[in-house]
C-alpha positions as CSV (number, residue, x, y, z in Angstrom):
1,M,48.0,15.3,169.3
2,A,50.9,17.1,171.0
3,V,50.0,20.3,170.0
4,R,46.9,20.0,171.0
5,A,48.0,18.6,174.5
6,M,50.1,21.7,174.5
7,K,47.4,23.8,174.5
8,V,45.5,22.2,177.1
9,L,48.3,22.4,179.1
10,T,48.7,26.4,178.7
11,K,45.6,27.4,179.1
12,G,44.5,29.3,182.1
13,M,48.1,29.0,183.3
14,K,49.5,32.1,185.1
15,T,52.9,33.9,184.7
16,P,56.2,32.6,187.0
17,E,57.2,35.9,187.7
18,S,55.8,37.9,190.5
19,Y,55.8,41.3,190.5
20,E,57.5,43.5,193.8
21,N,55.5,47.0,193.8
22,G,52.4,45.5,195.4
23,P,49.8,43.4,194.5
24,R,48.0,43.5,190.6
25,V,44.7,43.1,189.5
26,S,43.2,39.9,190.0
27,D,44.1,37.4,186.4
28,S,40.3,37.6,186.1
29,T,40.3,41.0,184.8
30,V,41.2,41.6,181.8
31,Y,42.4,45.5,180.6
32,E,40.9,47.8,177.7
33,F,42.8,50.4,175.9
34,G,42.0,51.8,172.6
35,E,41.2,48.9,170.1
36,F,43.0,46.5,172.5
37,E,42.5,44.2,175.3
38,L,45.1,42.9,177.2
39,D,44.3,39.2,179.2
40,P,46.6,38.3,181.7
41,A,44.8,34.7,182.7
42,T,45.5,33.8,179.1
43,R,48.6,35.8,178.4
44,R,47.1,37.5,175.0
45,L,47.3,40.7,173.6
46,S,44.5,41.0,171.0
47,R,43.3,43.8,168.6
48,N,39.6,43.5,167.5
49,D,39.2,39.8,168.0
50,A,43.1,39.2,166.5
51,V,45.7,38.0,168.6
52,I,49.0,39.7,168.4
53,P,52.0,37.0,169.3
54,L,54.1,38.6,172.3
55,T,56.9,36.6,173.9
56,P,56.9,36.3,178.0
57,K,58.4,38.8,178.7
58,V,57.2,41.0,176.0
59,F,54.1,40.4,177.7
60,D,54.7,40.8,181.4
61,T,56.3,44.1,180.8
62,L,53.5,45.3,178.4
63,L,51.6,44.1,181.6
64,Y,53.1,45.8,184.4
65,L,53.0,49.3,181.8
66,V,49.5,48.9,181.8
67,E,49.3,48.5,185.5
68,H,50.8,51.2,186.0
69,S,49.4,53.0,183.4
70,G,49.8,57.0,183.6
71,R,53.1,56.8,186.0
72,V,56.6,57.3,185.5
73,L,58.0,54.2,185.9
74,D,62.0,53.9,186.7
75,K,64.0,51.7,184.8
76,D,65.3,50.1,187.4
77,E,61.5,49.1,189.0
78,L,60.6,47.5,185.6
79,L,63.8,45.4,185.2
80,A,63.2,44.5,188.6
81,A,59.5,43.6,188.2
82,V,60.1,41.7,185.3
83,W,63.1,40.0,185.9
84,P,63.1,39.8,189.5
85,D,65.6,36.8,189.5
86,V,68.1,37.6,187.4
87,T,70.8,40.4,186.5
88,V,70.0,41.8,182.9
89,E,71.4,44.4,180.6
90,E,69.4,47.5,180.0
91,N,69.1,46.8,176.6
92,N,66.6,43.9,177.3
93,L,64.0,46.6,178.7
94,G,64.9,48.4,175.6
95,Q,64.2,46.1,173.0
96,A,60.9,44.5,175.0
97,I,59.5,48.0,174.8
98,S,60.7,48.8,171.3
99,R,58.6,45.3,170.2
100,I,55.4,46.7,172.2
101,R,55.9,49.4,170.1
102,S,56.4,47.9,166.9
103,S,53.0,45.0,168.4
104,L,51.0,47.8,169.1
105,G,51.9,49.6,165.6
106,E,53.3,52.7,167.2
107,A,55.8,54.2,165.0
108,P,59.1,56.1,166.1
109,G,58.3,59.4,167.6
110,D,54.4,59.1,167.9
111,N,54.3,58.2,171.7
112,R,50.5,57.3,171.3
113,F,50.8,54.1,173.8
114,I,54.5,54.7,175.5
115,V,56.5,57.8,176.4
116,T,59.8,58.1,176.9
117,I,61.2,59.9,179.9
118,P,64.6,60.8,179.5
119,G,67.2,59.8,182.2
120,R,64.3,58.1,184.0
121,G,62.4,55.5,182.1
122,Y,58.7,55.3,180.4
123,R,55.4,56.1,180.6
124,F,52.3,54.3,179.4
125,V,49.9,56.7,178.0
126,P,46.4,55.7,177.0
127,E,43.4,55.5,179.4
128,V,43.2,51.8,180.6
129,R,39.6,50.5,181.3
130,T,38.8,46.8,183.2
131,R,36.4,44.3,183.2
132,P,36.0,41.0,184.3
133,A,37.3,38.3,181.9
134,L,34.6,35.6,180.9
135,S,34.4,32.1,182.6
136,T,36.3,29.7,181.8
137,A,34.9,26.5,180.9
138,A,36.4,23.1,182.3
139,S,36.2,21.4,179.3
140,D,38.2,21.6,175.8
141,S,37.0,22.1,172.6
142,S,35.7,19.0,171.9
143,G,33.7,18.6,175.1
144,G,36.0,16.4,177.1
145,V,37.5,16.7,180.1
146,R,40.4,18.9,180.4
147,A,43.7,17.1,181.3
148,R,45.3,17.3,184.7
149,L,48.3,19.6,184.8
150,D,50.3,16.9,186.7
151,T,49.5,14.5,184.0
152,P,51.4,15.2,180.7
153,A,49.6,14.3,177.7
154,D,51.6,11.3,175.4
155,P,53.1,14.1,173.0
156,G,52.8,11.7,169.4
157,P,53.4,8.5,168.0
158,L,56.2,6.7,169.8
159,L,58.7,3.7,169.1
160,R,58.0,1.0,171.8
161,P,59.2,-2.3,172.0
162,S,56.1,-5.1,172.2
163,T,55.8,-6.8,174.7
164,G,52.3,-8.5,174.0
165,T,51.2,-12.2,172.4
166,T,49.1,-13.0,169.5
167,G,48.2,-15.7,170.4
168,W,49.0,-17.7,167.0
169,H,51.3,-20.3,167.9
170,S,51.5,-22.9,165.0
171,P,55.5,-22.9,163.8
172,L,53.8,-23.7,160.1
173,F,51.7,-20.4,160.2
174,V,54.5,-18.6,161.7
175,L,56.7,-20.1,158.5
176,G,54.3,-19.5,156.1
177,C,53.7,-15.4,157.3
178,L,57.5,-14.8,157.2
179,A,58.2,-16.3,153.8
180,V,55.3,-13.9,152.4
181,I,57.0,-11.1,154.0
182,V,60.4,-11.8,153.0
183,L,58.9,-11.9,149.6
184,A,57.2,-9.1,150.0
185,V,60.1,-7.5,151.2
186,A,62.0,-7.9,148.7
187,A,59.5,-7.2,145.9
188,V,59.8,-3.6,147.7
189,G,63.2,-3.6,148.1
190,Y,63.6,-4.4,144.0
191,F,61.1,-1.8,142.7
192,A,62.9,0.8,144.8
193,W,66.2,-0.1,143.7
194,T,64.9,0.1,140.0
195,S,62.7,3.0,140.3
196,G,64.9,5.4,142.6
197,F,62.0,5.6,144.5
198,G,63.2,6.8,148.4
199,K,66.2,7.5,147.2
200,E,66.1,11.1,147.3
201,R,68.3,12.8,150.4
202,L,66.7,15.4,152.9
203,T,69.7,17.9,153.0
204,T,68.1,20.8,155.4
205,L,66.9,19.9,159.0
206,A,65.8,22.3,161.7
207,V,65.9,21.2,165.1
208,L,63.1,23.1,166.9
209,P,63.2,24.2,170.9
210,F,62.2,21.5,173.1
211,R,58.9,21.7,174.4
212,P,57.8,20.9,178.2
213,L,56.0,18.0,178.5
214,V,55.0,19.7,181.8
215,L,54.4,23.4,181.6
216,E,54.6,23.6,185.7
217,S,58.0,22.5,185.7
218,R,60.0,23.8,182.2
219,D,63.6,24.3,182.0
220,E,63.6,26.9,179.1
221,A,67.8,26.3,179.2
222,L,67.5,22.8,178.9
223,E,64.5,22.7,176.5
224,L,67.1,25.1,174.1
225,G,70.1,23.2,175.4
226,M,68.8,19.9,174.1
227,A,68.0,21.8,170.5
228,D,71.5,23.8,170.5
229,T,73.6,20.4,171.4
230,L,71.4,18.4,168.8
231,I,72.0,21.5,166.6
232,G,76.0,21.2,166.8
233,R,76.4,17.5,167.1
234,L,74.2,17.2,163.5
235,G,75.5,19.9,162.1
236,S,79.2,18.9,161.9
237,I,77.8,16.0,159.2
238,P,79.0,17.1,155.6
239,D,76.3,18.2,152.9
240,L,74.0,18.4,155.8
241,T,72.7,21.7,156.5
242,V,71.4,22.4,159.9
243,R,69.3,25.8,160.8
244,P,71.5,27.8,163.8
245,L,69.6,28.3,167.3
246,A,69.1,31.6,166.4
247,S,66.9,31.0,163.7
248,V,64.7,28.0,165.3
249,R,64.5,29.6,168.6
250,R,61.5,32.2,167.6
251,F,59.6,29.0,166.9
252,Q,58.9,28.1,170.6
253,D,55.2,29.1,170.6
254,P,53.3,25.8,171.2
255,E,50.6,26.8,168.7
256,Q,53.4,27.2,166.1
257,T,53.2,23.8,164.4
258,P,56.6,22.1,163.4
259,F,55.2,21.9,159.4
260,A,54.6,25.2,159.8
261,A,58.4,26.1,161.0
262,G,59.9,24.3,158.5
263,A,58.3,25.7,155.8
264,A,59.2,29.6,157.3
265,L,62.8,27.8,158.0
266,S,62.8,27.0,154.4
267,V,63.8,23.1,155.2
268,D,63.0,19.2,154.4
269,A,62.8,18.0,157.6
270,V,61.9,19.0,161.2
271,L,63.0,17.1,164.7
272,E,60.6,18.3,167.3
273,G,60.9,17.5,171.1
274,Y,59.4,17.7,174.4
275,I,61.6,17.3,177.5
276,H,60.7,16.9,181.4
277,R,63.7,16.8,184.2
278,T,62.8,15.6,187.3
279,S,65.0,15.4,190.2
280,D,67.7,12.8,188.8
281,R,65.6,11.9,185.4
282,V,64.7,12.9,182.0
283,R,62.4,11.8,179.7
284,V,62.8,13.0,176.4
285,T,60.2,12.2,173.5
286,V,60.9,13.0,169.5
287,R,59.6,13.4,166.0
288,L,61.6,13.4,162.9
289,L,59.0,14.8,160.1
290,R,59.2,15.4,156.7
291,V,58.0,19.1,155.4
292,A,57.0,18.4,152.3
293,D,54.5,15.8,153.0
294,Q,53.9,16.3,156.4
295,Q,55.0,12.8,157.4
296,Q,56.3,11.5,160.2
297,L,59.7,9.6,159.3
298,W,61.0,8.0,163.3
299,S,59.9,8.9,166.7
300,G,61.2,7.7,170.0
301,E,61.2,8.0,173.8
302,Y,63.9,8.2,176.2
303,N,63.4,8.3,179.9
304,E,66.6,7.7,181.4
305,P,68.8,8.9,184.5
306,F,70.0,12.7,184.5
307,T,73.2,11.7,184.0
308,S,72.7,9.5,180.8
309,I,71.8,12.9,178.8
310,F,74.3,12.4,176.9
311,A,74.0,8.7,175.8
312,V,70.6,10.0,175.3
313,Q,71.8,12.8,172.6
314,D,74.0,10.3,170.9
315,S,71.4,8.1,170.5
316,V,69.0,10.3,169.1
317,A,71.5,12.2,166.9
318,T,73.1,8.8,165.4
319,R,69.1,7.7,164.6
320,V,67.9,11.1,162.5
321,A,71.0,11.0,160.7
322,R,70.6,7.3,159.5
323,E,66.7,8.3,159.0
324,L,68.2,11.0,156.6
325,S,70.7,9.0,154.6
326,F,73.6,10.2,156.5
327,E,75.7,8.6,159.2
328,L,77.9,10.5,162.2
329,D,81.1,8.9,161.9
330,A,83.3,7.1,164.9
331,S,85.6,10.1,165.1
332,G,82.6,12.7,165.0
333,Q,80.9,10.8,167.9
334,Q,84.5,10.7,169.6
335,K,85.2,14.7,168.9
336,N,81.4,15.4,170.2
337,S,82.9,13.3,173.5
338,R,86.0,15.8,174.5
339,A,84.0,18.7,173.7
340,Y,80.8,17.6,175.9
341,G,82.9,16.2,178.3
342,G,81.2,14.1,180.9
343,N,79.5,16.0,184.1
344,P,76.0,16.6,183.6
345,A,76.9,19.7,186.6
346,A,78.4,21.3,184.3
347,Y,76.6,20.9,181.6
348,E,73.5,22.5,183.3
349,S,75.8,25.4,183.7
350,Y,76.4,25.3,180.4
351,L,73.6,25.2,178.9
352,Q,72.4,28.1,181.3
353,G,75.4,30.0,179.6
354,R,73.8,29.5,176.5
355,F,70.2,30.5,177.2
356,Y,71.7,33.6,178.8
357,M,74.0,33.8,175.9
358,N,71.1,33.5,173.6
359,L,68.7,36.2,175.3
360,A,71.5,38.7,174.8
361,Q,72.4,38.9,179.0
362,P,76.5,38.5,178.3
363,R,77.1,39.4,182.2
364,N,74.7,36.1,182.7
365,A,76.3,34.2,180.2
366,I,79.8,34.6,180.9
367,K,79.2,33.5,184.9
368,M,77.5,30.4,183.7
369,F,80.3,29.3,181.2
370,E,82.4,30.4,183.8
371,E,80.9,28.0,186.6
372,A,80.8,25.0,183.8
373,A,84.3,25.5,183.1
374,Q,85.1,25.2,187.1
375,R,82.3,22.5,187.6
376,D,84.8,20.7,184.8
377,P,87.9,21.8,183.8
378,E,88.4,18.9,181.0
379,F,84.9,20.0,179.2
380,A,85.8,22.4,175.7
381,L,82.6,23.7,175.4
382,P,82.1,26.3,178.4
383,F,86.0,27.6,177.0
384,A,84.7,28.3,173.3
385,G,81.2,29.9,174.6
386,L,83.4,32.2,176.5
387,A,85.6,32.8,174.2
388,D,82.8,33.4,171.5
389,I,81.0,36.2,173.7
390,L,84.2,37.9,175.1
391,S,85.5,38.3,171.3
392,R,82.4,40.4,170.6
393,L,81.8,42.2,173.7
394,P,83.5,45.4,173.1
395,I,81.5,45.6,170.1
396,A,78.1,44.7,171.2
397,T,78.7,46.9,174.4
398,D,80.4,49.8,173.0
399,G,83.0,49.2,175.5
400,P,86.6,48.8,175.7
401,S,88.7,45.7,174.3
402,R,91.6,44.7,176.0
403,E,90.6,42.6,179.1
404,P,87.9,40.9,177.6
405,I,90.0,39.9,174.1
406,E,92.6,38.9,176.1
407,R,90.3,36.5,178.2
408,A,88.7,35.5,175.2
409,R,91.9,34.9,173.6
410,G,92.7,32.3,176.4
411,A,89.3,30.9,176.8
412,A,89.4,30.0,172.7
413,Q,93.3,28.5,173.8
414,N,91.9,26.5,176.4
415,A,89.0,25.1,174.6
416,L,91.6,24.0,171.5
417,S,94.0,22.3,173.9
418,L,90.7,19.9,174.9
419,D,89.3,19.7,171.5
420,G,91.5,20.6,168.4
421,R,88.8,20.6,166.4
422,L,86.7,22.6,167.5
423,G,85.8,25.0,165.4
424,D,83.6,27.9,166.9
425,A,87.1,28.4,169.1
426,F,88.7,29.0,165.6
427,A,85.9,31.2,164.8
428,A,86.6,33.3,168.2
429,L,90.2,33.6,167.5
430,G,88.9,34.6,164.1
431,W,86.6,37.7,165.8
432,I,89.8,38.4,167.8
433,G,92.1,38.7,164.9
434,F,89.4,41.2,163.2
435,Y,88.5,43.5,166.2
436,H,91.5,43.6,168.0
437,D,94.7,42.6,166.6
438,W,94.0,43.9,163.2
439,D,95.8,41.1,161.8
440,W,94.2,40.1,158.6
441,A,95.6,37.0,157.1
442,L,95.8,35.4,160.3
443,S,91.8,36.1,161.3
444,E,91.3,34.7,157.8
445,Q,93.0,31.4,158.2
446,H,91.2,31.5,161.7
447,F,87.9,31.6,160.0
448,R,88.5,29.3,157.1
449,T,89.9,26.8,159.4
450,A,86.5,26.9,161.6
451,L,84.8,26.6,157.9
452,E,86.5,24.0,157.4
453,L,85.5,22.0,160.4
454,N,81.9,22.7,159.9
455,A,80.9,24.8,156.9
456,D,77.7,25.8,158.5
457,D,79.5,27.9,161.5
458,F,76.9,30.9,161.3
459,S,79.0,33.0,163.3
460,A,82.2,31.8,161.2
461,R,80.1,33.1,158.0
462,L,79.8,36.7,159.3
463,G,83.2,36.9,160.8
464,Y,84.8,36.1,157.5
465,A,82.2,38.0,155.6
466,H,82.6,41.3,157.7
467,L,86.5,40.6,157.0
468,L,86.0,40.5,153.4
469,A,84.1,43.8,153.6
470,N,85.9,45.6,155.9
471,T,89.4,44.7,154.2
472,G,88.0,46.4,150.9
473,R,86.9,43.2,149.3
474,P,83.4,43.7,149.0
475,E,81.8,41.0,146.2
476,A,83.2,38.4,147.7
477,A,81.9,40.0,150.8
478,L,78.7,39.3,149.7
479,R,79.3,36.0,148.5
480,E,79.8,34.8,152.4
481,I,77.3,36.9,153.6
482,N,74.7,35.3,151.3
483,R,76.3,31.6,152.4
484,A,75.5,32.9,155.7
485,L,71.6,33.3,154.6
486,T,71.5,29.4,153.4
487,I,72.4,28.5,156.3
488,D,69.8,31.2,158.4
489,P,67.4,32.9,155.8
490,L,65.5,34.6,158.5
491,S,68.8,36.3,160.6
492,P,68.1,39.9,161.1
493,I,71.9,40.6,161.8
494,A,72.8,38.9,158.4
495,L,70.2,40.4,156.3
496,T,71.3,43.7,157.9
497,L,74.9,43.2,157.2
498,K,74.2,42.5,153.5
499,A,72.6,45.5,153.3
500,Q,75.5,47.6,155.0
501,F,77.8,45.2,152.3
502,L,75.6,46.9,149.3
503,F,76.2,50.8,151.1
504,Y,79.8,50.4,151.3
505,A,80.0,48.9,147.6
506,G,77.9,51.8,146.6
507,R,75.1,49.7,145.7
508,H,72.6,52.5,147.5
509,Q,69.4,51.4,146.1
510,E,69.8,47.6,146.7
511,A,71.0,48.4,150.2
512,R,68.2,50.8,151.3
513,D,65.7,48.0,149.6
514,Q,67.8,45.4,151.5
515,V,67.2,47.2,155.1
516,S,63.8,48.2,154.4
517,A,63.1,44.6,154.0
518,V,64.6,43.7,157.5
519,L,62.9,46.5,158.9
520,R,59.4,44.9,157.7
521,D,60.1,41.7,159.3
522,S,61.9,42.8,162.7
523,P,61.2,46.8,163.3
524,G,62.4,46.7,166.2
525,F,66.7,45.8,165.2
526,W,68.1,48.9,166.6
527,L,71.3,47.7,163.7
528,A,68.4,48.0,161.0
529,R,67.5,51.5,161.9
530,L,71.3,52.4,162.0
531,Q,71.8,51.5,158.8
532,M,68.4,53.0,157.2
533,G,69.5,56.4,159.2
534,R,72.9,55.9,156.8
535,S,70.7,55.5,153.4
536,H,68.9,58.9,154.6
537,L,72.2,60.2,155.6
538,H,74.1,59.9,152.1
539,D,70.8,60.7,150.1
540,G,70.4,63.8,152.1
541,R,67.3,63.2,153.6
542,F,68.8,65.0,157.5
543,S,65.0,64.8,158.9
544,D,64.1,61.2,157.9
545,A,68.4,60.0,159.3
546,L,67.4,61.7,163.1
547,E,64.5,59.9,163.4
548,S,66.0,57.0,162.3
549,F,68.8,57.1,164.8
550,Q,67.2,58.1,167.2
551,S,64.4,54.9,166.9
552,A,67.9,52.7,166.9
553,Q,69.1,54.5,170.1
554,E,65.6,54.1,171.8
555,A,65.8,50.3,171.0
556,G,68.6,49.5,172.3
557,G,71.8,51.6,170.4
558,T,74.4,53.2,172.8
559,W,76.9,55.0,171.7
560,T,76.7,54.6,167.8
561,P,73.5,56.3,167.2
562,L,74.4,59.3,169.7
563,T,77.4,59.8,167.6
564,L,75.4,59.5,164.1
565,I,72.8,62.2,165.4
566,G,75.8,64.4,165.8
567,Y,77.0,63.7,162.3
568,T,73.5,64.5,160.6
569,H,73.5,67.5,162.6
570,A,76.8,69.0,161.2
571,A,76.1,67.9,157.9
572,S,72.7,69.9,158.2
573,G,74.5,72.7,159.0
574,R,73.1,72.8,162.5
575,T,76.5,73.1,164.0
576,A,75.6,74.1,167.6
577,D,73.2,71.3,167.9
578,A,76.1,69.2,166.7
579,E,78.6,70.2,169.0
580,R,76.3,69.7,172.0
581,V,76.3,66.3,171.2
582,L,80.4,66.0,170.8
583,R,80.4,67.9,174.4
584,E,78.0,64.8,175.9
585,L,80.2,62.5,174.4
586,T,83.2,63.9,175.8
587,T,81.6,64.6,179.2
588,A,81.1,60.7,179.4
589,A,84.4,59.9,178.5
590,G,85.9,61.5,181.0
591,T,83.7,59.6,183.9
592,S,82.8,56.2,181.6
593,Y,84.4,54.8,178.2
594,V,83.4,56.0,175.4
595,P,84.7,54.7,171.9
596,P,87.9,57.3,170.7
597,Y,86.5,56.5,167.3
598,H,83.1,57.8,167.7
599,I,84.4,61.2,169.3
600,A,87.0,61.5,165.6
601,L,83.8,60.7,163.5
602,L,82.4,63.7,165.0
603,H,84.8,66.0,165.0
604,A,85.9,64.8,161.4
605,G,81.7,65.8,160.7
606,L,82.5,69.2,162.1
607,G,85.9,69.4,160.2
608,D,87.8,70.0,162.8
609,T,91.0,67.5,160.8
610,K,93.4,67.8,163.5
611,A,91.2,66.9,166.7
612,A,89.9,64.0,164.6
613,I,93.2,62.2,164.0
614,S,94.6,63.0,167.8
615,W,91.1,61.0,168.8
616,L,92.2,58.3,166.1
617,E,95.3,58.2,167.3
618,R,93.9,57.1,170.7
619,G,91.6,54.9,169.1
620,V,95.1,52.6,167.6
621,Q,96.8,53.0,171.1
622,E,93.3,51.5,173.0
623,R,92.9,49.2,170.2
624,D,88.9,50.3,169.4
625,V,87.2,47.1,167.8
626,R,85.5,50.1,165.5
627,M,89.0,51.3,164.2
628,V,88.2,48.3,161.5
629,F,85.7,50.7,159.9
630,V,87.7,53.3,159.3
631,G,88.9,52.2,155.7
632,V,85.6,51.6,154.7
633,D,83.3,53.6,156.0
634,P,81.8,56.7,153.3
635,L,81.9,58.8,156.1
636,W,85.6,58.9,156.4
637,Q,85.7,60.2,152.6
638,P,86.5,63.7,153.1
639,M,89.5,62.8,155.4
640,H,90.9,60.6,152.6
641,G,93.0,63.7,151.5
642,V,94.4,64.4,155.0
643,P,98.2,63.1,154.8
644,E,98.2,61.9,158.6
645,F,94.6,60.0,157.5
646,R,96.4,58.0,155.0
647,D,99.2,56.9,157.1
648,L,97.2,56.4,159.2
649,L,95.5,53.7,156.7
650,R,98.8,52.3,155.8
651,R,99.4,51.2,159.2
652,L,96.6,49.3,160.0
653,K,97.1,48.0,156.2
654,L,93.8,49.3,155.2
655,K,94.7,51.0,152.1
């Protein structure tokens, strides 16, 4: 009933975004181009009647391109149209364009649908036709009257206290019934005890993103935040593996059944929920489902003041743990109380921060985490969130490290002063030790501490695996990344890192097979395209390498793909092209930050050893986070005979 109700509520709804560059054609218009149809009213892209799923912002981006077909659209115009109310990174637009190209079946360099105009933006190429949309019936498929949008449908069977009476008042009758019930329960219990029936524990769980009871007033940050909070609380239970938010957030589509999501995530049980927030109250309904036989294990409903949101979360977590034959101990509950504080306004800001963090919008995430910390200085999690995002900001953005890393260190220390057992803060310190301090032993200690506190800490698993790989322990790194993949089997970043570690270990065919599998499932993931380019470069397939690096740059990469494009030119003997890329990097370094590591690598590719060493020394002085790759990246192999290079590796304790 829950899924069916959501379908009814979704039908005919319009996107909440409004474009700023003039009115669009009526939503009663359907756009056609080639074999594709784009219907704004139903927000569907289809090809020969087969629906192609798109996330909301990807759909909005495609719609704006189609509406302005033939015109070059500046990136700023697209960002303002699709994200009118928030400041987002240009990387978000690049990822949306990449996903559109993939959904339309456009290969890298094909440009059948979207042409990139260097330095400006994009142009939608095909001829676009319009036709009126078919009229939408006012009834559902069963012929019944469609539900009113302001009347939320019941999302499923709920446990409610009974208030009625049976009309049977005879004491003897009641006693007799009780006796029969007691005997029956005893018999069933004896059978279960002797046969072992029902004793099997369910040890893997996915908490799906909560869905809105009323689509018109949805709060995506709260929906994801409820799931994120429950993942954190249930993830602290030993022997229970809970899929991370990054793994489950792809199952937000109301059309997706929880059982299909559970099967895709390879879990024993799924927790699904619905949430509706009014000004001062919150209504939550939840169902715990067993995937194997598609049975409901428990359901519950809460209608409380929003100030009681923490109590609702505690109640759900405790009941789910009990149904899965686990217990949340008292120390765990006290830990949660310290971590989550008790200020609902601060909690809302924290949820917004997590929401932006999962959308890869670091600046917005940082702003909301700082707001949460200001609203409640005793709230540990915003400090941990700040530490997490700031500790990896330089590697994610190809930016400088000192200022964000020191802010990350301070935030992690603040978090641990409020809650000394907060694993997320230890994981952030592990990343700081790895990327910035180059203190391999201390970094390993922090990652191990985080994993002792929560064996399913995905960030700590990735960081520890990275540390092992970059300090010359490839087999241990592969074991650790495989453990990360038991937590999140579908993670593109973990799957790509596994390919990278195989590549570092000299297992090139396995690395190629691994990254090919990633690109089949996530064709727009630029890090996977980067790794595929490295495999092509190693094999001497220079044109294929250039194509992979160029597509990685289009999909959201910054200086790294450009550097590898230049290195490929140098390796293939196209010295003039390589020098052109080098001039572009050094010129840009005069006005903005370009990692010294990249410029050094391109000098090395051109055979200029002296300049390469000079830029590497600058990387050491500036604490360039990419220096952690200098000892393990095969592209540096020709430099290993240079005394100054060996001395640098010795100082970094990478040899």
